[in-house]
C-alpha positions in Angstrom: 58.5 103.4 43.6 59.7 105.3 40.3 56.3 106.9 40.1 56.6 107.9 43.8 60.1 109.5 43.3 58.9 111.1 40.1 55.8 112.9 41.8 57.8 114.0 44.9 60.8 115.3 42.9 58.7 117.5 40.9 57.4 119.3 43.9 59.0 122.9 44.5 58.2 124.8 47.6 57.0 128.3 46.5 57.9 131.2 48.8 55.9 134.5 48.9 57.2 137.2 46.7 58.0 139.4 49.7 60.3 136.6 51.2 61.9 136.2 47.8 62.6 140.0 47.3 64.1 140.2 50.9 66.4 137.2 50.3 67.5 138.7 47.1 68.1 142.1 48.8 70.2 140.4 51.5 72.4 138.5 48.8 72.9 141.7 46.9 73.9 143.6 50.2 76.4 140.8 51.0 77.9 140.8 47.4 78.5 144.6 47.6 79.8 144.8 51.0 83.4 146.2 51.3 85.5 144.0 53.6 88.7 145.4 55.0 91.5 143.6 57.0 92.5 145.9 59.9 95.9 145.2 61.4 96.5 147.0 64.8 100.0 147.7 64.1 101.9 150.7 62.5 104.2 150.0 59.4 106.6 152.4 61.0 109.3 151.3 63.5 108.7 152.3 67.0 105.1 153.5 66.4 101.7 152.5 67.2 98.9 152.5 64.9 97.0 150.7 62.2 97.3 149.3 58.7 94.3 148.7 56.6 94.3 146.3 53.7 91.7 146.1 50.9 90.2 143.0 49.6 92.6 143.2 46.6 95.6 143.4 48.9 96.3 147.1 48.4 97.2 149.3 51.4 94.0 151.6 52.0 94.6 153.4 55.3 97.1 153.8 57.9 97.7 155.4 61.2 101.0 156.1 63.0 101.1 157.3 66.5 104.2 157.6 68.8 101.9 157.2 71.9 99.2 154.7 72.8 96.5 157.5 73.6 97.4 160.6 71.7 95.3 163.7 71.9 95.1 163.9 68.0 94.9 160.9 65.5 95.5 161.4 61.7 93.9 158.8 59.5 95.7 158.7 56.4 95.3 156.9 52.9 97.8 154.4 51.7 100.1 157.2 50.4 100.2 159.1 53.7 97.9 161.9 52.7 95.6 163.0 55.8 91.9 162.1 55.5 90.7 163.0 59.0 92.0 164.5 62.2 90.6 163.0 65.2 90.8 165.1 68.5 90.1 164.3 72.0 87.9 166.6 73.9 87.1 165.7 77.4 84.1 167.5 79.3 84.7 168.0 83.0 87.0 164.8 82.9 84.2 162.5 82.8 83.0 161.7 79.3 85.2 160.9 76.4 84.3 163.3 73.6 86.0 163.2 70.3 85.8 165.4 67.4 86.5 164.3 63.6 87.8 167.1 61.2 88.3 166.6 57.5 92.0 166.9 56.4 94.7 167.8 59.0 94.4 170.1 62.0 98.0 171.2 63.3 99.0 170.3 66.8 99.7 174.0 67.5 96.0 174.9 66.8 93.5 174.3 69.5 90.1 172.8 68.9 88.4 176.1 69.9 90.4 178.2 67.5 90.5 176.0 64.6 88.8 177.4 61.5 87.5 174.1 60.5 84.1 172.7 61.9 84.0 169.1 62.9 82.1 166.9 60.7 81.2 164.5 63.4 81.5 164.4 67.3 81.6 161.1 69.1 80.7 160.5 72.7 81.5 157.5 74.7 78.4 156.0 76.5 78.2 156.3 80.1 77.1 152.9 81.5 76.3 154.4 84.9 73.4 156.4 83.4 72.3 154.1 80.8 70.2 151.1 81.0 71.5 149.3 77.8 74.9 148.3 78.5 75.5 147.0 75.0 75.8 150.5 73.5 79.4 151.7 73.3 79.2 155.2 71.7 77.0 157.7 69.8 78.0 159.6 66.6 76.6 163.0 66.1 76.7 165.2 62.9 78.6 168.0 64.7 78.8 169.6 68.1 75.3 171.2 68.5 73.3 168.1 67.0 71.1 166.6 69.8 70.1 163.5 68.0 72.7 160.9 67.2 73.4 160.0 63.4 75.0 156.6 64.2 75.3 154.2 67.3 77.8 151.7 68.0 77.0 148.6 70.1 78.6 145.4 70.9 82.1 144.7 72.3 85.2 146.0 70.9 87.3 144.0 73.4 85.9 140.9 71.6 86.1 142.5 68.0 82.3 142.1 67.7 80.7 145.6 67.0 77.9 146.9 64.8 77.5 150.5 63.6 73.9 151.3 63.1 72.2 154.5 61.6 69.2 156.3 63.4 66.8 153.8 62.0 68.9 151.0 63.4 70.0 149.6 60.1 73.5 148.2 60.1 75.9 150.3 58.2 79.2 148.6 59.3 80.4 145.8 61.3 83.7 144.7 63.2 84.4 140.9 63.4 87.1 138.7 64.3 89.2 137.3 61.4 88.9 133.6 61.4 91.8 131.3 60.9 91.6 129.3 57.6 91.5 125.5 57.8 92.3 125.3 61.4 95.4 127.5 61.1 96.9 129.7 63.7 94.4 132.3 65.3 94.8 135.8 64.4 93.9 137.0 68.0 92.6 140.5 68.5 95.3 142.2 66.5 93.9 141.4 63.1 90.2 141.7 62.5 87.7 142.4 59.7 85.9 145.7 59.0 82.8 145.0 56.8 81.0 148.2 55.4 77.7 148.1 53.9 76.9 149.8 50.6 76.2 153.6 51.0 78.4 154.0 54.1 81.9 155.4 53.5 84.8 153.1 54.6 86.7 156.2 55.8 84.0 157.0 58.4 83.9 153.4 59.4 87.6 153.3 60.0 87.5 156.5 61.9 85.0 154.9 64.2 87.4 151.9 64.7 90.0 154.4 65.9 87.8 156.0 68.4 86.6 152.6 69.9 90.3 151.6 70.2 91.1 154.8 72.3 87.9 154.3 74.2 88.3 150.8 75.2 91.9 149.7 74.9 
């Protein structure tokens, strides 16, 4: 019996180098991911917005809106400095089309006359003309670009979304925040935004704001 245990315990399953490299790559990506806690609530009284907390507990981003579906949304850092201005631009009243500008674009300046050019445009997917109902929206690198840079799929209502690049690689994910050790559920107001290495968490948060406007 001892000889049998000795002989079997010494056997170690060997995996091909390709599988080992892929496994190490996934581990490294998981360790390097940025995990943000998103609270669908403004820190200001009588405001609607978002509060985003980093893994170290610091305040990273904030949004303060006085209406539920404003024409413009300003994503700010923790100190209140504007990062992006997100403007609603509807075409023929059918498609939700949003433009993302760097910095702040004043409310008294129309989108057409603004000197700044948008860095991204985001278009809500129309399910009536698309066969893939899982796709929520497309992100384009400006107004004139015909091919999308990123695609969002999943269900924002269930806080289960993936942001993919044009090669269908996941760059960010939205997931429910699970209660610890059977505690009280966080519901839909608090969730997790996971950002993969190489993708800016500011862009990921801007997409979260747009999904909230499109599907809430």
